[in-house]
C-alpha positions in Angstrom: -78.1 22.3 -19.3 -76.0 20.4 -21.9 -75.7 21.8 -25.4 -73.9 19.0 -27.2 -72.6 15.5 -26.8 -70.2 14.8 -24.0 -67.8 11.9 -24.6 -67.0 9.6 -21.7 -64.1 7.2 -21.7 -65.3 3.7 -20.8 -63.3 0.6 -20.3 -64.1 -2.9 -18.9 -61.3 -4.8 -17.2 -61.7 -8.5 -16.7 -59.6 -10.1 -14.0 -59.2 -13.7 -14.5 -59.4 -16.4 -11.9 -58.9 -19.9 -13.1 -60.1 -23.1 -11.5 -59.1 -26.6 -12.1 -61.9 -28.8 -10.8 -62.0 -32.5 -11.4 -65.4 -34.1 -11.8 -64.1 -37.7 -11.4 -60.8 -39.5 -11.0 -60.9 -40.4 -14.7 -60.5 -36.8 -15.9 -57.1 -35.4 -15.2 -57.1 -32.2 -17.2 -55.9 -28.7 -16.4 -57.6 -25.7 -17.9 -56.9 -22.0 -17.8 -58.7 -18.9 -19.1 -57.6 -15.5 -20.5 -59.7 -12.6 -21.7 -59.3 -9.7 -24.0 -61.9 -7.9 -22.0 -64.7 -5.8 -23.4 -63.8 -2.1 -24.1 -66.7 0.2 -24.8 -64.5 3.2 -25.8 -66.1 6.7 -25.6 -69.7 7.0 -24.4 -72.0 9.9 -25.4 -74.5 10.5 -22.6 -76.9 12.2 -25.0 -77.1 9.2 -27.5 -80.3 7.2 -26.9 -78.8 4.1 -28.8 -77.1 1.4 -26.8 -73.3 1.1 -27.1 -72.2 -2.4 -28.2 -68.8 -3.9 -28.0 -67.2 -7.4 -27.9 -64.3 -9.3 -26.4 -63.5 -12.9 -25.9 -62.6 -15.6 -23.4 -60.0 -18.1 -24.5 -59.9 -21.4 -22.6 -56.9 -23.7 -23.0 -56.9 -27.3 -21.6 -54.1 -29.8 -21.8 -56.6 -32.5 -23.0 -60.1 -32.2 -24.6 -62.7 -32.1 -21.9 -66.2 -30.7 -21.6 -66.3 -27.6 -19.4 -68.5 -24.8 -18.3 -67.5 -21.1 -18.2 -69.2 -18.8 -15.7 -68.9 -15.0 -15.3 -69.8 -13.5 -11.9 -71.9 -10.3 -11.8 -68.8 -8.1 -11.1 -69.1 -5.1 -8.8 -72.7 -4.3 -9.5 -75.7 -5.2 -7.2 -77.3 -8.6 -7.6 -79.1 -8.9 -11.0 -77.1 -6.1 -12.8 -73.6 -5.2 -13.9 -72.1 -1.8 -13.4 -68.9 -0.1 -14.5 -67.8 2.4 -11.9 -65.6 5.5 -11.6 -65.6 6.5 -7.9 -69.2 6.6 -6.8 -70.5 7.1 -10.4 -71.8 4.0 -12.2 -72.8 2.9 -15.7 -75.1 -0.1 -16.3 -74.0 -2.6 -18.8 -74.5 -6.3 -19.6 -72.5 -9.2 -21.1 -74.0 -11.8 -23.4 -73.0 -15.1 -25.0 -74.8 -14.5 -28.3 -74.4 -11.8 -30.9 -78.1 -10.9 -30.7 -77.5 -10.0 -27.0 -80.4 -12.0 -25.7 -78.5 -14.6 -23.5 -77.0 -13.0 -20.4 -73.7 -14.7 -19.6 -73.5 -15.3 -15.9 -73.1 -18.0 -13.3 -76.5 -19.7 -13.4 -77.6 -17.7 -10.4 -77.3 -14.5 -12.4 -77.6 -15.3 -16.2 -76.5 -18.6 -17.8 -73.1 -20.2 -17.9 -71.7 -21.5 -21.3 -70.8 -25.1 -21.8 -68.5 -26.5 -24.5 -65.5 -28.8 -24.9 -62.1 -28.8 -26.5 -58.4 -27.9 -25.9 -58.2 -24.4 -27.3 -61.6 -22.6 -27.4 -62.3 -19.0 -28.1 -65.7 -17.8 -26.8 -66.9 -14.4 -27.9 -68.3 -12.1 -25.2 -70.8 -9.5 -26.4 -71.3 -6.3 -24.3 -74.0 -3.7 -24.3 -74.4 -0.5 -22.4 -77.7 1.3 -22.3 -77.9 4.8 -23.9 -78.5 8.1 -22.2 -77.0 7.3 -18.8 -76.2 10.7 -17.2 -72.7 10.3 -15.7 -69.7 12.5 -15.1 -66.6 12.1 -17.3 -64.1 9.6 -16.1 -62.6 6.2 -16.7 -65.1 3.5 -15.8 -64.3 -0.2 -15.1 -65.5 -3.4 -13.6 -63.7 -6.6 -12.5 -65.3 -10.0 -13.2 -64.3 -13.5 -12.1 -64.2 -16.2 -14.8 -64.8 -19.7 -13.4 -64.0 -22.9 -15.4 -65.8 -26.0 -14.2 -65.1 -29.5 -15.6 
């Protein structure tokens, strides 16, 4: 039986894989992505409220082109995202809007985000459900960021 809040240290790591895809011979651009990641900080397993956090993805292209950013589901099973620490897991989700209604994914799981420019910062909004009973530890997930243009 637990008598009080237990803090869990939570972190989300984003590994970045960049892709330079050309949609036609006319477009000769090169783009790359970097991410600040989404760090959830300490997690209280007794708190029923969701834990929100934010990060960003920065896309830099050598010329202004339209592009689409996709995030894969990470290490979780299809249709969900999970942070893990050994065999323990915490469910979370990433969104492209501050209201946290548009799941950011790869069009198979969630929706990709389309925009254009040379230096674009795209916010990533994270949410972890409350009251997930997990042991203390450092939890992480690795995602792939894909740029299509």
